[in-house]
Backbone atoms as SQL, in Angstrom:
CREATE TABLE atoms (id INTEGER PRIMARY KEY, chain TEXT, resi INTEGER, resn TEXT, atom TEXT, x REAL, y REAL, z REAL);
INSERT INTO atoms VALUES
  (1, 'A', 1, 'UNK', 'N', 96.616, 50.228, 98.154),
  (2, 'A', 1, 'UNK', 'CA', 96.785, 51.130, 97.039),
  (3, 'A', 1, 'UNK', 'C', 97.909, 52.104, 97.377),
  (4, 'A', 2, 'UNK', 'N', 98.909, 52.201, 96.549),
  (5, 'A', 2, 'UNK', 'CA', 100.046, 53.084, 96.801),
  (6, 'A', 2, 'UNK', 'C', 100.010, 54.282, 95.851),
  (7, 'A', 3, 'UNK', 'N', 100.706, 55.299, 96.241),
  (8, 'A', 3, 'UNK', 'CA', 100.780, 56.498, 95.408),
  (9, 'A', 3, 'UNK', 'C', 101.797, 56.275, 94.290),
  (10, 'A', 4, 'UNK', 'N', 101.561, 56.877, 93.128),
  (11, 'A', 4, 'UNK', 'CA', 102.534, 56.724, 92.042),
  (12, 'A', 4, 'UNK', 'C', 103.820, 57.470, 92.400),
  (13, 'A', 5, 'UNK', 'N', 104.968, 57.084, 91.831),
  (14, 'A', 5, 'UNK', 'CA', 106.218, 57.784, 92.143),
  (15, 'A', 5, 'UNK', 'C', 106.150, 59.240, 91.687),
  (16, 'A', 6, 'UNK', 'N', 106.842, 60.097, 92.432),
  (17, 'A', 6, 'UNK', 'CA', 106.842, 61.525, 92.143),
  (18, 'A', 6, 'UNK', 'C', 107.610, 61.802, 90.848),
  (19, 'A', 7, 'UNK', 'N', 107.039, 62.619, 90.012),
  (20, 'A', 7, 'UNK', 'CA', 107.680, 62.954, 88.736),
  (21, 'A', 7, 'UNK', 'C', 108.773, 63.994, 88.972),
  (22, 'A', 8, 'UNK', 'N', 109.744, 64.058, 88.072),
  (23, 'A', 8, 'UNK', 'CA', 110.884, 64.972, 88.222),
  (24, 'A', 8, 'UNK', 'C', 110.450, 66.432, 88.246),
  (25, 'A', 9, 'UNK', 'N', 109.449, 66.778, 87.453),
  (26, 'A', 9, 'UNK', 'CA', 109.008, 68.175, 87.389),
  (27, 'A', 9, 'UNK', 'C', 108.452, 68.630, 88.740),
  (28, 'A', 10, 'UNK', 'N', 107.842, 67.723, 89.492),
  (29, 'A', 10, 'UNK', 'CA', 107.306, 68.093, 90.800),
  (30, 'A', 10, 'UNK', 'C', 108.437, 68.365, 91.792),
  (31, 'A', 11, 'UNK', 'N', 109.521, 67.593, 91.697),
  (32, 'A', 11, 'UNK', 'CA', 110.671, 67.856, 92.572),
  (33, 'A', 11, 'UNK', 'C', 111.295, 69.206, 92.247),
  (34, 'A', 12, 'UNK', 'N', 111.423, 69.513, 90.955),
  (35, 'A', 12, 'UNK', 'CA', 111.987, 70.811, 90.561),
  (36, 'A', 12, 'UNK', 'C', 111.096, 71.964, 91.021),
  (37, 'A', 13, 'UNK', 'N', 109.796, 71.808, 90.837),
  (38, 'A', 13, 'UNK', 'CA', 108.862, 72.855, 91.233),
  (39, 'A', 13, 'UNK', 'C', 108.921, 73.080, 92.745),
  (40, 'A', 14, 'UNK', 'N', 109.018, 71.978, 93.504),
  (41, 'A', 14, 'UNK', 'CA', 109.098, 72.105, 94.961),
  (42, 'A', 14, 'UNK', 'C', 110.360, 72.847, 95.378),
  (43, 'A', 15, 'UNK', 'N', 111.499, 72.549, 94.761),
  (44, 'A', 15, 'UNK', 'CA', 112.740, 73.228, 95.145),
  (45, 'A', 15, 'UNK', 'C', 112.683, 74.705, 94.764),
  (46, 'A', 16, 'UNK', 'N', 112.078, 75.032, 93.624),
  (47, 'A', 16, 'UNK', 'CA', 111.940, 76.434, 93.237),
  (48, 'A', 16, 'UNK', 'C', 111.005, 77.167, 94.202),
  (49, 'A', 17, 'UNK', 'N', 109.892, 76.524, 94.542),
  (50, 'A', 17, 'UNK', 'CA', 108.956, 77.137, 95.499),
  (51, 'A', 17, 'UNK', 'C', 109.606, 77.310, 96.863),
  (52, 'A', 18, 'UNK', 'N', 110.417, 76.366, 97.253),
  (53, 'A', 18, 'UNK', 'CA', 111.114, 76.467, 98.526),
  (54, 'A', 18, 'UNK', 'C', 112.077, 77.650, 98.520),
  (55, 'A', 19, 'UNK', 'N', 112.782, 77.857, 97.416),
  (56, 'A', 19, 'UNK', 'CA', 113.699, 78.997, 97.297),
  (57, 'A', 19, 'UNK', 'C', 112.974, 80.328, 97.357),
  (58, 'A', 20, 'UNK', 'N', 111.855, 80.433, 96.659),
  (59, 'A', 20, 'UNK', 'CA', 111.058, 81.667, 96.690),
  (60, 'A', 20, 'UNK', 'C', 110.508, 81.898, 98.095),
  (61, 'A', 21, 'UNK', 'N', 110.082, 80.835, 98.753),
  (62, 'A', 21, 'UNK', 'CA', 109.553, 80.964, 100.117),
  (63, 'A', 21, 'UNK', 'C', 110.615, 81.423, 101.102),
  (64, 'A', 22, 'UNK', 'N', 111.832, 80.899, 100.963),
  (65, 'A', 22, 'UNK', 'CA', 112.920, 81.320, 101.851),
  (66, 'A', 22, 'UNK', 'C', 113.269, 82.789, 101.596),
  (67, 'A', 23, 'UNK', 'N', 113.306, 83.200, 100.332),
  (68, 'A', 23, 'UNK', 'CA', 113.599, 84.603, 100.013),
  (69, 'A', 23, 'UNK', 'C', 112.521, 85.530, 100.572),
  (70, 'A', 24, 'UNK', 'N', 111.266, 85.162, 100.408),
  (71, 'A', 24, 'UNK', 'CA', 110.164, 85.971, 100.928),
  (72, 'A', 24, 'UNK', 'C', 110.194, 86.021, 102.457),
  (73, 'A', 25, 'UNK', 'N', 110.441, 84.891, 103.081),
  (74, 'A', 25, 'UNK', 'CA', 110.533, 84.863, 104.544),
  (75, 'A', 25, 'UNK', 'C', 111.690, 85.714, 105.064),
  (76, 'A', 26, 'UNK', 'N', 112.812, 85.695, 104.347),
  (77, 'A', 26, 'UNK', 'CA', 113.958, 86.531, 104.743),
  (78, 'A', 26, 'UNK', 'C', 113.615, 88.008, 104.642),
  (79, 'A', 27, 'UNK', 'N', 112.909, 88.390, 103.575),
  (80, 'A', 27, 'UNK', 'CA', 112.517, 89.788, 103.414),
  (81, 'A', 27, 'UNK', 'C', 111.565, 90.224, 104.532),
  (82, 'A', 28, 'UNK', 'N', 110.606, 89.388, 104.852),
  (83, 'A', 28, 'UNK', 'CA', 109.659, 89.701, 105.934),
  (84, 'A', 28, 'UNK', 'C', 110.398, 89.823, 107.262),
  (85, 'A', 29, 'UNK', 'N', 111.355, 88.934, 107.512),
  (86, 'A', 29, 'UNK', 'CA', 112.130, 88.995, 108.754),
  (87, 'A', 29, 'UNK', 'C', 112.956, 90.274, 108.816),
  (88, 'A', 30, 'UNK', 'N', 113.523, 90.709, 107.684),
  (89, 'A', 30, 'UNK', 'CA', 114.310, 91.941, 107.644),
  (90, 'A', 30, 'UNK', 'C', 113.433, 93.155, 107.943),
  (91, 'A', 31, 'UNK', 'N', 112.268, 93.239, 107.319),
  (92, 'A', 31, 'UNK', 'CA', 111.358, 94.366, 107.569),
  (93, 'A', 31, 'UNK', 'C', 110.898, 94.359, 109.022),
  (94, 'A', 32, 'UNK', 'N', 110.608, 93.196, 109.571),
  (95, 'A', 32, 'UNK', 'CA', 110.187, 93.100, 110.969),
  (96, 'A', 32, 'UNK', 'C', 111.299, 93.556, 111.908),
  (97, 'A', 33, 'UNK', 'N', 112.543, 93.132, 111.630),
  (98, 'A', 33, 'UNK', 'CA', 113.673, 93.531, 112.472),
  (99, 'A', 33, 'UNK', 'C', 113.893, 95.039, 112.407),
  (100, 'A', 34, 'UNK', 'N', 113.809, 95.618, 111.219),
  (101, 'A', 34, 'UNK', 'CA', 113.972, 97.071, 111.092),
  (102, 'A', 34, 'UNK', 'C', 112.866, 97.815, 111.833),
  (103, 'A', 35, 'UNK', 'N', 111.664, 97.279, 111.799),
  (104, 'A', 35, 'UNK', 'CA', 110.549, 97.899, 112.526),
  (105, 'A', 35, 'UNK', 'C', 110.798, 97.843, 114.029),
  (106, 'A', 36, 'UNK', 'N', 111.266, 96.703, 114.520),
  (107, 'A', 36, 'UNK', 'CA', 111.548, 96.590, 115.950),
  (108, 'A', 36, 'UNK', 'C', 112.637, 97.569, 116.382),
  (109, 'A', 37, 'UNK', 'N', 113.676, 97.716, 115.579),
  (110, 'A', 37, 'UNK', 'CA', 114.757, 98.645, 115.923),
  (111, 'A', 37, 'UNK', 'C', 114.244, 100.076, 115.929),
  (112, 'A', 38, 'UNK', 'N', 113.426, 100.431, 114.949),
  (113, 'A', 38, 'UNK', 'CA', 112.892, 101.789, 114.882),
  (114, 'A', 38, 'UNK', 'C', 111.989, 102.085, 116.077),
  (115, 'A', 39, 'UNK', 'N', 111.139, 101.138, 116.444),
  (116, 'A', 39, 'UNK', 'CA', 110.233, 101.341, 117.580),
  (117, 'A', 39, 'UNK', 'C', 111.029, 101.388, 118.887),
  (118, 'A', 40, 'UNK', 'N', 112.049, 100.544, 119.019),
  (119, 'A', 40, 'UNK', 'CA', 112.847, 100.515, 120.248),
  (120, 'A', 40, 'UNK', 'C', 113.624, 101.806, 120.444),
  (121, 'A', 41, 'UNK', 'N', 114.047, 102.438, 119.342),
  (122, 'A', 41, 'UNK', 'CA', 114.783, 103.701, 119.449),
  (123, 'A', 41, 'UNK', 'C', 113.859, 104.888, 119.678),
  (124, 'A', 42, 'UNK', 'N', 112.562, 104.714, 119.536),
  (125, 'A', 42, 'UNK', 'CA', 111.619, 105.815, 119.727),
  (126, 'A', 42, 'UNK', 'C', 111.710, 106.845, 118.628),
  (127, 'A', 43, 'UNK', 'N', 112.106, 106.443, 117.448),
  (128, 'A', 43, 'UNK', 'CA', 112.267, 107.356, 116.328),
  (129, 'A', 43, 'UNK', 'C', 110.897, 107.835, 115.855),
  (130, 'A', 44, 'UNK', 'N', 110.719, 109.162, 115.819),
  (131, 'A', 44, 'UNK', 'CA', 109.435, 109.725, 115.409),
  (132, 'A', 44, 'UNK', 'C', 109.441, 110.174, 113.951),
  (133, 'A', 45, 'UNK', 'N', 110.496, 109.884, 113.244),
  (134, 'A', 45, 'UNK', 'CA', 110.613, 110.311, 111.849),
  (135, 'A', 45, 'UNK', 'C', 109.639, 109.534, 110.968),
  (136, 'A', 46, 'UNK', 'N', 109.049, 110.211, 110.021),
  (137, 'A', 46, 'UNK', 'CA', 108.152, 109.581, 109.071),
  (138, 'A', 46, 'UNK', 'C', 108.768, 109.639, 107.682),
  (139, 'A', 47, 'UNK', 'N', 108.133, 109.002, 106.737),
  (140, 'A', 47, 'UNK', 'CA', 108.691, 108.892, 105.391),
  (141, 'A', 47, 'UNK', 'C', 108.824, 110.242, 104.707),
  (142, 'A', 48, 'UNK', 'N', 107.887, 111.152, 104.903),
  (143, 'A', 48, 'UNK', 'CA', 107.937, 112.433, 104.208),
  (144, 'A', 48, 'UNK', 'C', 108.050, 113.582, 105.213),
  (145, 'A', 49, 'UNK', 'N', 109.072, 113.533, 106.045),
  (146, 'A', 49, 'UNK', 'CA', 109.246, 114.555, 107.071),
  (147, 'A', 49, 'UNK', 'C', 110.144, 115.703, 106.644),
  (148, 'A', 50, 'UNK', 'N', 110.187, 116.023, 105.374),
  (149, 'A', 50, 'UNK', 'CA', 110.934, 117.199, 104.948),
  (150, 'A', 50, 'UNK', 'C', 110.230, 118.414, 105.534),
  (151, 'A', 51, 'UNK', 'N', 110.980, 119.418, 105.979),
  (152, 'A', 51, 'UNK', 'CA', 110.338, 120.592, 106.584),
  (153, 'A', 51, 'UNK', 'C', 109.310, 121.211, 105.644),
  (154, 'A', 52, 'UNK', 'N', 108.094, 121.361, 106.150),
  (155, 'A', 52, 'UNK', 'CA', 107.034, 121.990, 105.381),
  (156, 'A', 52, 'UNK', 'C', 106.346, 121.055, 104.411),
  (157, 'A', 53, 'UNK', 'N', 106.784, 119.823, 104.318),
  (158, 'A', 53, 'UNK', 'CA', 106.162, 118.880, 103.390),
  (159, 'A', 53, 'UNK', 'C', 104.827, 118.397, 103.918),
  (160, 'A', 54, 'UNK', 'N', 104.066, 117.769, 103.073),
  (161, 'A', 54, 'UNK', 'CA', 102.766, 117.235, 103.450),
  (162, 'A', 54, 'UNK', 'C', 102.935, 116.193, 104.547),
  (163, 'A', 55, 'UNK', 'N', 102.280, 116.354, 105.671),
  (164, 'A', 55, 'UNK', 'CA', 102.368, 115.402, 106.755),
  (165, 'A', 55, 'UNK', 'C', 103.590, 115.605, 107.632),
  (166, 'A', 56, 'UNK', 'N', 104.286, 116.712, 107.464),
  (167, 'A', 56, 'UNK', 'CA', 105.518, 116.952, 108.193),
  (168, 'A', 56, 'UNK', 'C', 105.244, 117.277, 109.651),
  (169, 'A', 57, 'UNK', 'N', 106.137, 116.815, 110.522),
  (170, 'A', 57, 'UNK', 'CA', 106.051, 117.173, 111.933),
  (171, 'A', 57, 'UNK', 'C', 107.025, 118.302, 112.251),
  (172, 'A', 58, 'UNK', 'N', 107.808, 118.711, 111.255),
  (173, 'A', 58, 'UNK', 'CA', 108.782, 119.782, 111.424),
  (174, 'A', 58, 'UNK', 'C', 108.180, 121.062, 110.854),
  (175, 'A', 59, 'UNK', 'N', 108.100, 122.151, 111.660),
  (176, 'A', 59, 'UNK', 'CA', 107.499, 123.376, 111.136),
  (177, 'A', 59, 'UNK', 'C', 108.378, 124.005, 110.056),
  (178, 'A', 60, 'UNK', 'N', 107.723, 124.692, 109.148),
  (179, 'A', 60, 'UNK', 'CA', 108.429, 125.374, 108.079),
  (180, 'A', 60, 'UNK', 'C', 108.997, 126.671, 108.642),
  (181, 'A', 61, 'UNK', 'N', 110.258, 126.976, 108.347),
  (182, 'A', 61, 'UNK', 'CA', 110.866, 128.209, 108.857),
  (183, 'A', 61, 'UNK', 'C', 110.465, 129.373, 107.970),
  (184, 'A', 62, 'UNK', 'N', 110.337, 130.503, 108.614),
  (185, 'A', 62, 'UNK', 'CA', 109.983, 131.713, 107.881),
  (186, 'A', 62, 'UNK', 'C', 111.208, 132.214, 107.133),
  (187, 'A', 63, 'UNK', 'N', 111.022, 132.513, 105.877),
  (188, 'A', 63, 'UNK', 'CA', 112.123, 133.025, 105.069),
  (189, 'A', 63, 'UNK', 'C', 111.840, 134.483, 104.739),
  (190, 'A', 64, 'UNK', 'N', 112.909, 135.265, 104.659),
  (191, 'A', 64, 'UNK', 'CA', 112.761, 136.668, 104.288),
  (192, 'A', 64, 'UNK', 'C', 112.344, 136.731, 102.824),
  (193, 'A', 65, 'UNK', 'N', 111.528, 137.725, 102.462),
  (194, 'A', 65, 'UNK', 'CA', 111.119, 137.827, 101.062),
  (195, 'A', 65, 'UNK', 'C', 112.325, 138.122, 100.172),
  (196, 'A', 66, 'UNK', 'N', 112.262, 137.648, 98.969),
  (197, 'A', 66, 'UNK', 'CA', 113.362, 137.868, 98.024),
  (198, 'A', 66, 'UNK', 'C', 113.400, 139.345, 97.652),
  (199, 'A', 67, 'UNK', 'N', 114.617, 139.900, 97.451),
  (200, 'A', 67, 'UNK', 'CA', 114.696, 141.315, 97.076),
  (201, 'A', 67, 'UNK', 'C', 114.119, 141.531, 95.666),
  (202, 'A', 68, 'UNK', 'N', 113.604, 142.721, 95.466),
  (203, 'A', 68, 'UNK', 'CA', 113.028, 143.063, 94.160),
  (204, 'A', 68, 'UNK', 'C', 114.154, 143.150, 93.140),
  (205, 'A', 69, 'UNK', 'N', 113.887, 142.776, 91.897),
  (206, 'A', 69, 'UNK', 'CA', 114.922, 142.860, 90.880),
  (207, 'A', 69, 'UNK', 'C', 115.297, 144.327, 90.597),
  (208, 'A', 70, 'UNK', 'N', 116.548, 144.522, 90.294),
  (209, 'A', 70, 'UNK', 'CA', 117.024, 145.890, 90.013),
  (210, 'A', 70, 'UNK', 'C', 116.473, 146.342, 88.664),
  (211, 'A', 71, 'UNK', 'N', 116.047, 147.587, 88.646),
  (212, 'A', 71, 'UNK', 'CA', 115.541, 148.147, 87.380),
  (213, 'A', 71, 'UNK', 'C', 116.504, 149.203, 86.911),
  (214, 'A', 72, 'UNK', 'N', 116.652, 149.282, 85.620),
  (215, 'A', 72, 'UNK', 'CA', 117.532, 150.312, 85.042),
  (216, 'A', 72, 'UNK', 'C', 116.681, 151.297, 84.262),
  (217, 'A', 73, 'UNK', 'N', 117.006, 152.566, 84.394),
  (218, 'A', 73, 'UNK', 'CA', 116.280, 153.606, 83.668),
  (219, 'A', 73, 'UNK', 'C', 117.075, 153.996, 82.423),
  (220, 'A', 74, 'UNK', 'N', 116.412, 154.104, 81.279),
  (221, 'A', 74, 'UNK', 'CA', 117.169, 154.530, 80.075),
  (222, 'A', 74, 'UNK', 'C', 117.422, 156.000, 80.025);
């Protein structure tokens, strides 16, 4: 008993799936490489490390209070 010949739509679907798989694999490889470079450099920066921001490792600097607005007397 032999298998029936492969239909054209199955060949097209396979090539499309192969293209999506290669694109996804490339993206995963890029993220992995960037992670390795970041870890190798010992970078301690996080996504939201703006000074004083939520989860920040950088302390907020003390700012002088704003001067009072000038008042005019009539």
